[in-house]
N, C-alpha and C positions, 0 to 999 in steps of 0.2 A: 265542664265539671264532670268529676267521676261519679259513678253510680252511688257510692258511698256518701259523697257530699249531697248528693240529690236527695237520698233518703233521709239523711239528717236534717236538712232543711225542711223536707216534708213533715217529718216527725215533729219538729219545732213549731212550724206552722200550726199544724192541727193542735198541738198542746197549748199554743197561744190563744187560738180561736176559742177553744173549749174553756180556757180561763177567763177569757173576756166575756163569753157568753154566761158563765156561772156568777161573775161579778155583776154583769147587767141584770141577771135574774134577781140577785140579792136586792139590788137597787129598785128594780120595778116591783117586786112583790113584798118587799119589806119596808123600805124607807118611804115609799109612797103614802104609806099609812101614819107616818109620824107627822105631827102638826107643824105647821110653819111658825107658829108662835107659841110662846109659853102658857099654859093653862093652869089655872088654880082650881083646884077640886075641893069643895068645902067638906069639912068633916061632919061627922054625926052630931056634934055639939055645936056646929055653926063656926067653929075656928078652922082656919086653912090647915090642910094636912102637910106636915113637913116632909120633905124629900127633893129630889132633883128630877125635873121632867125634861127630857132633851127635846130639842126642836131640830127641825131638818137641817137647818144651815150649820148647826154646831155638828151634827153627825156626819154631814158631807164633808165638813173640814177635816174631821178625823178620819173618814173612810177612804178619801181619795188618796192620800199619801200612802196609806197601807195597801191600797188596791194597786197602786203603781208598783210598791215594793214586791207585792206577789207576782205581778206580770213579769218584772225583772228577774225574780227568782226562776219562775217557769222558763223564762228565755235561756237562762244559763243551764238549767236543768234540762231542757230539751236539746240544746246543743251538745251537752257533754253525754248526756244519757243516749241521745240519738246517735251520736258518733260511735259509741261503745256497741250500741245494740245493732247498728248497720253493720258494723265490722264483724260481729258474731254470725249475723245472718248471711253475709256474703263470704264467710271463710270457706265453705265448701265450693264456691264458685272459683276461688283462687286456686284450689286443688285441681280443679277441672282445668282451668286455664294453664296451670303448670303441666298437667298430663298431655294437653293438646300441643303444647311448644315442644315437648319431648318427642311426641309423635310426629310433629313437623320435621324434627331434626333427624328422624329416622329410627328412634327407639320405639318399637311397637310392642316390646314385651313389658312395659310398665303398665300397671293397673292402678286405678284410683282407690277402689275398694272402700268406699266412702262409709264409715259407720254411723250408728244411729238409727232412729226411726224411719219408716219409709215415707219420705215426703217427695215434693217436687224435685228437690236437687239430688235426693237419693236415687230418684227414677232416671234422672238425666245422667247421673255418673254410672249406674248399672248399664244404662243404654250405651253409653260411650265405652265402658269396659267390654261390652259385648261386640260392639263395632270394631274395637281394636283387636279382639280375639280373631274375628272373621278376617279382618284385614291381614292380620299376621298369618293365619293360615293360608290365605289367598295368595300373599307374597311368597310363602315357602313353598306352595304348589307351583307358582309361575317359575320360581328358581329352579325346581326339579324338572319342571316341563321344558325349560329352555336347555338345562344341562343334558336331558335325555334326547331332545330333538337335536342338538348339536351332535351327540353321539350317534344318532341314527343317520343323520345326513353326512357325517364323515365317513360312516363305513362304506356306503357305495361310492363316494369319491375316491377313497383309499384304494378300493378294489380296482376302480378305473385306472388309477394312476399305476397300480402295480402291473396290470395287464398291458398297458401301454409301454412301461419300461421293459417288460418281457419282450414285447414285439420289437422294441427298438434295438435291443441287444442280441435278438435271434431273428435275423432276416428270413430263415426258413421256417418260422413258425407258421402253423395253419391259420391262414387269415380268416376263413369262414368260421372257424370255431372262436377265434377271438371276436369276430363281429357279433356272433351269438351271445356270447357272454357278456360283451359291451352293452348290447340291447337289453338283456336281461337286468343288468345292474342298472341302466339308465331308466328302465320301465319302473323298477321300485323306487328309485329316487323321485321319479315324476309322481307316482302314486302317493309317496310320503308327502310330497310338497302340497298336492291337491287335498290330501286329508287335513294338513295342517291349515290350509286356507279355509276349508269347509268348518273346522272347529272354531276358527276365528270369527266367521261370519255368523255362526250360530251364538257364540258368546256376546255379539254386538246387539242381538236381538233387533235388527233392523229390517226384517222380513215384514212382508203385507199378509195380514190374516184373512182367511178366506174360509168357507165351510169346506170340511174335508171328511170322507168317509174312510175309517181305517180298514174296514173289510176289503174295499176295493183295492187299496194299497197293499194289502197281504196278497191277494191274487196276483197283482202285478209283480211283487217281489218273488213269490214262489215260482211263477212262470218263467221269470228270467233267470233264477238260480236252479231250475230243474236239471239242465244238463250238469251242473256241478254235482248236484245230489246224486244223479246217477252214475257219474264218474267215481264218487266215493262210496257208492253202494248204500246210500242213505234214502230212506222213505220220508216223505213229507206228507202229514196229514193236517189238513186245514178245516176249521169248524167254527161257528160263532154266528152272531147277529150283526145287523147293521149297526155301525157305531160312529155316530156323527160328532164330529168336534170342529174346532176352529183352529187355524194355524197356517203354516206354509206347506203346501203339498209336495214340494221339492224336499224340504227338510225332513218331514215326515216320512217320505217315501225313502230317504236315506236312512232314517232311523230303522225302519221295518227290514229294509235290505240287509243292514249290519247285523241285525239280530238273526236273521234267518242264515245269513253267511256264516255267521261264528258257531250258530247251531249245527251246521253241516260240517265245517271244517273240524271243529272240536268235538268229534264224535268217536263212536266205536270204529276200529279199522274195517269192519264190514257188519252189514246187517243192522246198521244204526237207524234210528227213528227220530224225526223231529215233529213235535205238535205245536201247531200255531193256532190260537184261539182268540177270537174277540168276543167280548160281552158287554152289556150295559148295566150299570148301576144308576141309583136315583139321580146323582149328580155327576157321575164320571163315566168314562168309557175306558175299558181295560184291553190291553193288548199283551197275551201272555205267549211267550216262546219257550218251549221246554224241550230238551233233548236227551238222548242217551249218552254215555260216556264215562270217563274215569270219575271216581269219587273225589271230591273236593271238600277240603276243610273249610269250616264257616268263616275262619279268619283269613283264608286265601281269598274266598269268594268276595269278601268285603273291599278287597284291594283291586278287583278285576277293572273297575271302571276308572282307575288312575291312568293316565297316558303311558303308553309304552309297556304296560303290565300284561302278561300273558299267563294263562292258567298253567302252562307247562314251561319247559325250559325255553329260553330265549333263542330258539332256532328258526331258521327261515326255510320254509318249503315253498312250493309253487303257489299255495294260496293261504300262506300264514298271515298275509297281511302285515301292517306295519305297527300293530300294537295300539292303535287309535280307534278302533271299532266301538268298543263299549265307552270309551271317554267321549266320542262324538254322540252316541245314544243318550248318556248323561247329561251332556250340554244342551242337546236338543230338547230333552224332556223337560228340563228346568226352564228353558227359554220358553216353553209352552205352558208354563205354570203347573206341571205334572210331578209324578214322583216315579222313582225307579227302584225296585226292589230285586235283589238277586238271592236266591235261596238253593243251596245245594239239595240234589235229591238223594234219598237214602240209598237208592239201587244205583246211583251213578249219574253224572250229568248234572244239569244245573236248570232251574225255572226262573225265568226272567220276566218280570211283570212291570209293564208300563201303564201308569194310570194317568189319564188326561181329563181335563175338564169337558163335559159333555154339553151339547145343545139340543134343544128340542127338534123334531122334524119341521114343525111350523116356522121356527126361527130360521131354519135352513133354506126353506123356500122363500 
């Protein structure tokens, strides 16, 4: 049976029960006081009083057919009225079902936009609209990501093919130079593939959580990238407190390394500075990476976490990366239940803040 028919039968059943109880109450509390035999009440002068005095059998004979007629009327009223009422109540559910079918067929732009007061159906429709909006944005982001990834992967392959074609047509070409260029192109393709795998792994959230101190990860990342900073003429300054949190140590180390690496590479040509700070708040721990550099517009800063998006032109230097650094940072941050904030500095450069849930030192032990 459909839900509408079930509701109709339920309404009818309750109405019939209520009517039967009402008629039973009339019988119990009214007819029980009617005498079973006729009574003659003498008048004040000693003569019988004229009038009709009902007895229980007569009233029952009259009451029973009319009670049955009332119950039959309630049955018809319950079926018809219940069917109409159930249809009106379930009308929003029909709209939600239609929207679900459209979404199943691939139409994610449709929205229910259920009018009326905010009840359970309205909350369900609004939640479904929100889900469709997020799903549509996610699908669009995945399509952009797939297109950009295909473009980025096609570039080194095309370069390799061009180099090999040149070497085939020119036997006297310098083999050492060809090998060096092929090695550089192949290394970039490998780095891009590893970054894509890391991004996919972080999206799956299949890692094991364990106590992690972000301040120790900052020390490890800065020590690893110190030669790169010296090569670029960048000074790294670290400070802060012990910042205990939970998550994957490998992913959080990758997050910290990506932030420090970006701050070094996208800096002033000389005498640049990177500030790495860790701090503790009542319920969160905060990692802040700030650097000098070119001035960035706020609308540009908000797009830097998109895959293959760079703050400057899409050029490839020795340490320019593959355009997935901040995208990986964003994914790892969200996978750990944190928030990522990018704020351009007025003097140039950018301030990136990662806020993660904190744990107490007693819990960590």
